[in-house]
C-alpha positions as CSV (number, residue, x, y, z in Angstrom):
1,X,125.6,10.5,148.2
2,X,127.5,8.8,145.3
3,X,128.8,12.1,143.9
4,X,129.9,13.2,147.4
5,X,131.7,9.8,147.8
6,X,133.4,10.3,144.5
7,X,134.5,13.8,145.4
8,X,135.9,12.6,148.8
9,X,137.7,9.6,147.3
10,X,139.0,11.9,144.6
11,X,140.4,14.2,147.3
12,X,141.9,11.2,149.0
13,X,143.6,10.3,145.7
14,X,145.0,13.8,145.5
15,X,146.4,13.5,149.0
16,X,148.0,10.2,148.0
17,X,149.6,11.8,145.0
18,X,151.1,14.4,147.3
19,X,152.4,11.6,149.6
20,X,153.9,9.9,146.5
21,X,155.7,13.2,145.8
22,X,157.1,13.4,149.3
23,X,158.2,9.8,149.4
24,X,159.4,9.1,145.9
25,X,160.6,12.5,144.7
26,X,161.4,14.7,147.8
27,X,162.2,12.1,150.5
28,X,165.5,13.6,151.5
29,X,164.3,17.2,151.3
30,X,163.9,19.2,154.5
31,X,160.1,19.4,153.9
32,X,159.7,15.6,153.6
33,X,162.0,15.0,156.6
34,X,160.0,17.4,158.7
35,X,156.7,15.8,157.6
36,X,157.9,12.2,158.4
37,X,160.1,13.1,161.3
38,X,163.3,11.7,159.9
39,X,166.9,12.9,160.1
40,X,169.0,13.4,157.1
41,X,170.8,10.1,157.8
42,X,167.5,8.2,158.3
43,X,166.2,9.6,155.0
44,X,169.2,8.5,153.1
45,X,169.2,5.1,154.7
46,X,165.5,4.6,153.8
47,X,165.4,6.3,150.4
48,X,164.8,3.1,148.4
49,X,162.0,2.0,150.7
50,X,160.3,5.3,150.6
51,X,160.6,5.4,146.8
52,X,158.8,2.1,146.6
53,X,156.1,3.1,149.1
54,X,155.5,6.3,147.3
55,X,154.7,4.4,144.1
56,X,152.3,2.2,146.1
57,X,150.4,5.4,147.1
58,X,150.5,6.7,143.5
59,X,149.0,3.4,142.2
60,X,146.1,3.6,144.7
61,X,145.4,7.1,143.6
62,X,145.4,6.1,140.0
63,X,142.9,3.3,140.7
64,X,140.6,6.0,142.2
65,X,141.1,8.5,139.4
66,X,140.5,5.9,136.7
67,X,137.4,4.6,138.6
68,X,136.0,8.1,138.7
69,X,136.6,8.6,134.9
70,X,135.1,5.2,134.1
71,X,132.1,6.0,136.3
72,X,131.6,9.4,134.6
73,X,131.9,7.7,131.2
74,X,128.8,5.6,132.1
75,X,130.3,2.3,133.3
76,X,129.1,2.8,136.9
77,X,129.8,-0.7,138.2
78,X,133.3,-0.9,136.9
79,X,134.1,2.7,138.0
80,X,132.7,2.2,141.5
81,X,134.7,-1.1,141.8
82,X,137.9,0.6,141.0
83,X,137.1,3.5,143.4
84,X,136.3,1.0,146.2
85,X,139.5,-1.0,145.6
86,X,141.7,2.1,145.6
87,X,140.0,4.0,148.5
88,X,139.4,0.8,150.4
89,X,143.1,0.0,150.2
90,X,144.0,3.5,151.4
91,X,141.7,3.0,154.3
92,X,143.1,-0.4,155.1
93,X,146.7,0.9,155.0
94,X,145.7,3.7,157.4
95,X,144.2,1.0,159.7
96,X,147.4,-1.1,159.5
97,X,149.5,2.0,160.3
98,X,147.3,2.9,163.3
99,X,147.4,-0.7,164.7
100,X,151.1,-1.4,164.0
101,X,152.4,2.0,165.2
102,X,150.1,3.7,167.7
103,X,152.5,6.6,167.9
104,X,151.6,7.4,164.3
105,X,147.9,7.5,164.9
106,X,147.8,11.2,163.8
107,X,149.3,10.2,160.4
108,X,146.9,7.3,160.1
109,X,144.0,9.7,160.7
110,X,145.3,12.1,158.1
111,X,145.7,9.4,155.4
112,X,142.5,7.5,156.3
113,X,139.8,10.1,157.0
114,X,139.0,11.0,153.4
115,X,138.9,7.4,152.2
116,X,136.7,6.5,155.1
117,X,134.2,9.2,154.5
118,X,134.3,8.6,150.7
119,X,133.7,4.9,151.0
120,X,131.0,5.5,153.6
121,X,129.2,7.9,151.2
122,X,129.6,5.6,148.3
123,X,128.1,2.7,150.3
124,X,125.1,4.8,151.2
125,X,124.8,5.9,147.6
126,X,124.9,2.4,146.3
127,X,122.5,1.0,148.9
128,X,119.8,3.7,148.6
């Protein structure tokens, strides 16, 4: 189950790198505006906020990627700690989004499902 958890959290990290791209690089593009449901004026007005939020997503992804590398290099406790911190934060952010903006529950599910499944598998793998 540990390997399954690492794969799922790795996929969650890839998704968060894509979210970083949308928020920090392509925020005002038609694709990003369609994804996030913003108008051109809203995207321009929130560009600096989105830029910052995108880097937050990138740093969470990096924690997971570095954790997976450290785990594979043989330092399993440190590696799993990093993966749990990164993926757990992704999951917590999805929960905050769902609770604070019920109209965005679909977005919360998209960003939170992979970390949830990954963390659950890692917990099972650690406890068995």
